N, C-alpha and C positions, 0 to 999 in steps of 0.2 A: 514924813512924806505921805501925801495923800495917795491912796491906791484903792481902786475898785476892781476886784478880780473875779469875774463871773466864770463859772464852769458847770459841767453837767449836761450840756446839750448833746444832741445826736440825732440820728435818723431812726425813727420808729414808725410802726404801722398805726393806722387809726385804731383807737380804742386802748392803746397801750399807755404806759405812764413814764414819766421822767421826774427827777428831782434836781432842780437847779440850786447852786450855791453861789453866794457872793461874799467874798472875804473883804472886809473894809478896814482900812488903816488910815491914820492921820486925822481922824475926827473922834470926838467923844461919842462913840457908837451908841452907848446906852441911852443917850439923851436925844437921839435923832429919830424922827419918823423916817422909815425906810420904804422905798417904793420899788416895784418891778414894772418895767416898761417893755414894750416890744415894738419892733418896726419890721413890717413885711415889705417885700420889694415893691417899689412904686408908691408906697403909702407913708403917711406921717407916723411918727412915733406916737404910741398911745399908752396911757396908763392902764396897767393890768390889775395891780393889787398894792395895797398900802398897809403898813403895820406901824402903829404909834409906839412911842417909847414905853407906854403902859400896856402894850399888847393888843390894843383895839385894831380890828382889821376891817378893810373895805375892799370890794372887788368890782371890777367892771362887769356889766351884765353878761357879756359874752363868755365869761369864765366862771361866773358864780355857780357854786355847787360842784365844780370840777377841780378848781385850783385852791390850794391852801398856802398862805404865806405864814412864815414863822421866823423866829429869831433866837439866836443864842448870844446873850450879852457877855458871856465869858469868852467865847470864841470870836466875837465881833463879826458874826456871820449871819446873813439873812438867807432864807431858803424859800423856794417856790416848788411845792409839790403839785404836779400836773397829772391829773387822771383823765381817763376817757378822752384822750387827745384826738383832735380833728384836723383834717388838712388845713383848715383856715387858721389853725394855731401856728402854722409855719411862719417863722420870723426870727430875727435876731433879738435876743432878750438881754436887757440891761437892768442893773439895779442902780439906784441913786438916792440921794437925799437933797432936800431943797437947797441946803447950804452950798453944795457942789454944783447943782444945776444953775444957780445964779452966777457961778464962776465959769459956766459952760464946760465943766469937767465931766467926762464920761469914760467909763472903762471900755474894753474892747468888745464886750458882749459875748454871748454864746449862742451859736446857731441851733435852732430846733427845726427839724424838718419832719413833717408827718405825711406819710404816704397813704393813699387811699386803697 
Protein backbone atom coordinates (compact mmCIF):
# COMPACT_ATOMS: atom_id res chain seq x y z
CA UNK A 1 0.00 0.00 0.00
CA UNK A 2 1.35 3.37 -1.02
CA UNK A 3 1.70 5.89 1.79
CA UNK A 4 3.40 9.24 2.24
CA UNK A 5 3.27 10.37 5.86
CA UNK A 6 4.72 13.80 6.55
CA UNK A 7 5.40 15.01 10.09
CA UNK A 8 7.42 17.49 12.10
CA UNK A 9 5.69 20.73 11.28
CA UNK A 10 4.66 23.30 13.82
CA UNK A 11 4.57 26.92 14.88
CA UNK A 12 7.96 28.59 15.29
CA UNK A 13 9.36 32.09 15.42
CA UNK A 14 11.43 33.59 12.64
CA UNK A 15 15.02 32.44 12.83
CA UNK A 16 14.22 29.12 14.44
CA UNK A 17 14.58 25.64 12.94
CA UNK A 18 12.43 22.61 12.20
CA UNK A 19 13.08 19.17 10.76
CA UNK A 20 10.37 17.55 8.69
CA UNK A 21 10.15 13.83 8.08
CA UNK A 22 8.33 11.84 5.45
CA UNK A 23 7.88 8.10 5.81
CA UNK A 24 7.34 6.39 2.47
CA UNK A 25 5.89 2.96 1.79
CA UNK A 26 4.63 1.09 -1.23
CA UNK A 27 7.45 2.10 -3.58
CA UNK A 28 11.07 1.02 -3.93
CA UNK A 29 12.26 4.02 -1.95
CA UNK A 30 15.98 3.62 -2.55
CA UNK A 31 15.51 3.92 -6.33
CA UNK A 32 13.33 7.02 -6.26
CA UNK A 33 14.25 10.66 -6.48
CA UNK A 34 12.41 12.29 -3.60
CA UNK A 35 11.14 15.84 -3.46
CA UNK A 36 9.79 18.26 -0.90
CA UNK A 37 7.12 20.69 -2.03
CA UNK A 38 5.22 23.42 -0.23
CA UNK A 39 1.97 25.26 -0.77
CA UNK A 40 1.19 28.55 0.87
CA UNK A 41 -2.39 29.85 1.13
CA UNK A 42 -3.58 31.18 -2.19
CA UNK A 43 -0.45 30.05 -4.01
CA UNK A 44 0.49 27.15 -6.23
CA UNK A 45 2.46 24.24 -4.91
CA UNK A 46 6.17 24.78 -5.45
CA UNK A 47 9.19 22.50 -5.46
CA UNK A 48 11.50 23.20 -2.55
CA UNK A 49 14.19 20.51 -2.60
CA UNK A 50 15.15 17.31 -4.41
CA UNK A 51 17.38 14.39 -3.56
CA UNK A 52 18.25 11.72 -6.09
CA UNK A 53 18.65 8.03 -5.38
CA UNK A 54 22.38 8.67 -5.35
CA UNK A 55 22.14 11.52 -2.89
CA UNK A 56 22.53 14.49 -5.23
CA UNK A 57 20.54 17.47 -4.02
CA UNK A 58 18.99 20.58 -5.51
CA UNK A 59 17.17 23.48 -3.88
CA UNK A 60 14.89 26.30 -4.84
CA UNK A 61 16.66 29.64 -4.72
CA UNK A 62 14.37 30.80 -1.91
CA UNK A 63 15.67 28.11 0.48
CA UNK A 64 19.21 27.55 -0.75
CA UNK A 65 21.67 27.75 2.13
CA UNK A 66 18.93 27.42 4.76
CA UNK A 67 17.28 24.06 4.02
CA UNK A 68 18.92 20.63 3.77
CA UNK A 69 17.26 17.56 2.29
CA UNK A 70 18.49 14.10 3.26
CA UNK A 71 17.31 10.52 3.11
CA UNK A 72 17.60 7.26 5.01
CA UNK A 73 17.14 4.31 2.67
CA UNK A 74 16.91 1.87 5.58
CA UNK A 75 14.04 3.74 7.19
CA UNK A 76 12.47 4.71 3.84
CA UNK A 77 12.32 8.27 5.09
CA UNK A 78 13.23 11.62 3.60
CA UNK A 79 13.97 14.64 5.78
CA UNK A 80 14.00 18.39 5.37
CA UNK A 81 16.05 20.36 7.86
CA UNK A 82 14.93 23.99 7.81
CA UNK A 83 17.12 26.61 9.46
CA UNK A 84 16.71 30.38 9.74
CA UNK A 85 13.01 30.11 9.03
CA UNK A 86 11.20 33.16 7.66
CA UNK A 87 7.51 34.08 7.69
CA UNK A 88 7.45 33.48 3.93
CA UNK A 89 8.31 29.83 4.59
CA UNK A 90 4.83 29.39 6.07
CA UNK A 91 3.08 26.67 4.07
CA UNK A 92 1.92 23.09 4.06
CA UNK A 93 4.91 20.90 3.20
CA UNK A 94 4.61 17.69 1.21
CA UNK A 95 7.04 15.03 0.08
CA UNK A 96 6.56 13.08 -3.12
CA UNK A 97 8.21 11.26 -5.98
CA UNK A 98 7.49 11.52 -9.69
CA UNK A 99 5.93 8.06 -9.85
CA UNK A 100 3.20 9.05 -7.39
CA UNK A 101 2.80 12.58 -8.71
CA UNK A 102 1.87 11.09 -12.09
CA UNK A 103 -0.87 9.19 -10.26
CA UNK A 104 -1.92 12.39 -8.49
CA UNK A 105 -1.23 10.80 -5.12
CA UNK A 106 -0.23 13.11 -2.26
CA UNK A 107 0.05 12.73 1.47
CA UNK A 108 -1.71 14.94 3.99
CA UNK A 109 1.26 17.28 4.34
CA UNK A 110 2.53 18.97 7.48
CA UNK A 111 1.84 22.60 8.37
CA UNK A 112 4.74 24.94 9.03
CA UNK A 113 3.90 28.36 10.43
CA UNK A 114 6.61 30.94 11.02
CA UNK A 115 5.71 34.00 13.04
CA UNK A 116 7.59 37.27 12.74
